N, C-alpha and C positions, 0 to 999 in steps of 0.2 A: 799876851795875845800871840806873840810869835811862838811862845812855848806851846800853846794849844795847837797852833797850826802844824808845828813840827810833829806833835804826837799823832795828829790825824793822819799825816803823811806816813808815819811809821806803821800805823794800823792798816792803812790801805796797802802798803807794801807787803805786810805780813799776810793779809788775806789773798793778795795777788799771788804770792809765792805758794800758799796752800792750794790755791785753785790750779796752778800749773802742775804741782806735784800730784794732785788727784787725777788730772787728765793723763799724766804720764803713766800712772798705775793702771788706769782703765785701758789705755792703748796697749800696754804690755799683756794684760790678762786676756784681751780679745784676739790677740794675734795668734794665728795657727802656726804651730811648729811642724814644718814639713820635713819628713825624713824619707830618703830614697827607699823604695820597695825593691829588695834584692830579688824577689820572685817575679816582679813585673817584667814584661818583655816590651822594650821600647825599640822599635825598628825605625831606623832612619836611613833611607836609601843613600843619603849623601855621605854617610859615615861608613867606612869599610871596617867590618868586624873581623878581627884576627883571633882565631881560637887559641886558648892557652894550651900549654903542654899537657895539662891534666885532661882537657877536653879531647885533644888529639889522641891521647893514650886510650881514653874510653871508646872513642870512635874506632880505633884500630882493633881493640879487643872485641867489640861488637861485630866488626866485619869478619874477624877470625872465627867467632862462634857461628856465624851464618854459613861461612865456607865449610866449617867442620860438619854442620848439620846437613848441608847439601851433599858433602862427600859421603856421609853415613847413609843417606837415603839412596845414593847411587850404588853403594857397595853392599847394602844390606842383604842382597840376594846371595852374595858369596860367603856369608857368614854362617848360614845354616848348613851344618854338616852332619848332624845327628838325626837319625830317623827311626821311627818305630813302626813295625809292620802292622797294618790295619786291614780292615775289609775293603774290597774283596780280594783276598789272597788265597792261593791254593797250591797244593803239591799233588801231582798226578803220576801214578805208576802204571805202565803198560807192559804186559807180558803175554807172550804167545802161549795159548792153552789148547790142548787137544782133549776134548771130552769124549768119553767112551760111547755116548749115544749119538754123536755127530760124526759124519764121515770126514769132514775137513776141520783143520784147526781154526781157532778164532783168536782175536786179541781181547784179553781180559783187561779192562780199564778200571782202576780204583783211584778215587780222588778224595781229598779232604780239604776243607776250608779252615780247619782249626790249626792255624799257623801263627806263632807269636815270635817276637824277637826284635833285635835292634841292628841297625847298620850305621857305622860311624866312618864317614869318609875322611875325616881329619886324622884319625888314629889308625885308619886302614884295618878295620876289623869288623866282624859281624858274628852274632850269636843268634841262632834260629832254632826253634823247637817245633816239631811236627807231631801231631797226635795220630799215631798209627791205628789206634782203636776206633777212630772215627772214619776210617777209609770206607767208602761206599762204592758199590758197583751195581750192576743190574741183577745180581743174584744175592739174596740174603744168605743162602747157604755158604757162598764163597766168602762173604763178609765175616761171617761167624768163624769160618776156618782161619782167616787171617788173624782175628783177635785171639782165638783160643789155641791155635796150633803154631802159627808162625811167630807171634810176639806175645806170648802169655805172661812173661815176667817184666818186660820193659815196654810200656805202651808208647813211649816217646822215642823219636829219632832226633838226634842233635846234630846240627850243622854248624861248624865253626870255621871261620875264615880269619887268618892272621895277617894276611898281606894282600893288598890290592895293587894292581898295576898302576903306572903313572896315568893320572886322569887329565886329559887335555882341557885347556881353558874354554874351548867351545862347548864342552859339556855343561858348564855352569851357565852358559847363555841359552841353553835349551836344545842343543844339538844331540842327536842320538850317538851313543858310544857302544861299540862292540869290542869285546875282549874275551879272554879266557882266564878263568880263575880256578885255582885248586882249593878244594874244601875238605876238611876232615869231617867225615860223617860217622856217627856212632849209632849202631843198631844192635840191640841185644848185648850191649856192653863191649862190642868189638868195633875198633876204629878202622876205617878204610878211607883212602884218599881218592876222591872223585874229581875229575876235571869237567868244569861246566863251561859251555859256550854261552856267554852272557850278552844281552842287549839291555842297556840302561838309558833312561831319559829323565831329565829333571824339568818339571814345569812349575809355574807359580800361580797360585790361586789369588793370594793377596800379599803382595810384597811388603806392605807396611806392617803386617803382622807376621811376616816370615812364614806364610803358609805354603811352603814348598812341598811338592809331591814327587817322590822318587818311584818310578815304575821300572821293574826289572823282570825280564823273562830269561829263562835259562834251560838248557837241555844237557843231559848227561846219561850215563848208563852204568850199570854194575852187574856183577855176576854173584850168584848166591854164595859161591865159595869165598868172595871178598870178605864176607862177614861170618866165615866159618859155618855156613849153613849148607845143608844138602839140598839139592833141587827138589822142591815139593812134588810129590806124586802119590797117587792112590789108585784103587781099582776103578775110580770114576773119572779121573783126569790125570793128565801129565803136563807139566809146565816146561817151558824152555829155560835154558840156563841164564840167558840174558834178560835183564829188566831195564826198560827205558824210564827215565825220570824227566819230568817237566815241571819247572818252577814258574810261578807267576806271583810276584810280590808287588803290593801297593803299600808304600810306606810314607808316612807324614812326618814332617820336621816338627820338633818340639822346642829346640833351643837355638838362640842366636849366640854364637861365640864371638867375643870382641877381642 
């Protein structure tokens, strides 16, 4: 009897132990394992957040980039120094002319808008080409004489400038600049140095795209003998020795130099 009671107690203890073990397993399997989310942002006003050295370094680099961008936008105007001549540009020649059929002399004015070339303020040089065969006046006969008799073999005049005077800072801010520039002008294969009184001004159409416009006007004069030419004359007209030259250039910037 006592043996039977003891076995019953052992069986009860066995089942009780199995029951506890099953509960333990179930509780472990249902428990959520919570891991911190490194990407989550937990803001606690009561805790003072101190940035790490890496964060501070990134913040400093970001500020430097912003300051560099602002500096570039402020200085972008001053970086465009290369310009190409565009419309409306022109070169005009004026010479006093005495026609046989008129009692008094008149001024013959010939002009062309076929002008090409470039102006580089940074490297202080300019190369300009003028199409002499497109010179027009109020007389077709005169225009034909210029093409066929004055410049039959070289239709272009070349203007070359190798040195600019010192350009003041105010010019790059839009102020007008007056100066004198010496240019080498080639006509009919002969070089002559002409001094031009120049007025130049820089304006900005769209600074974010460096759309600067350089406007230049200039005046000078030459004598036919400067280019080894005799003063033109015939039975119908006689020209004066001196020829006045007027330049009007409209040049657009193409490049930003960093």
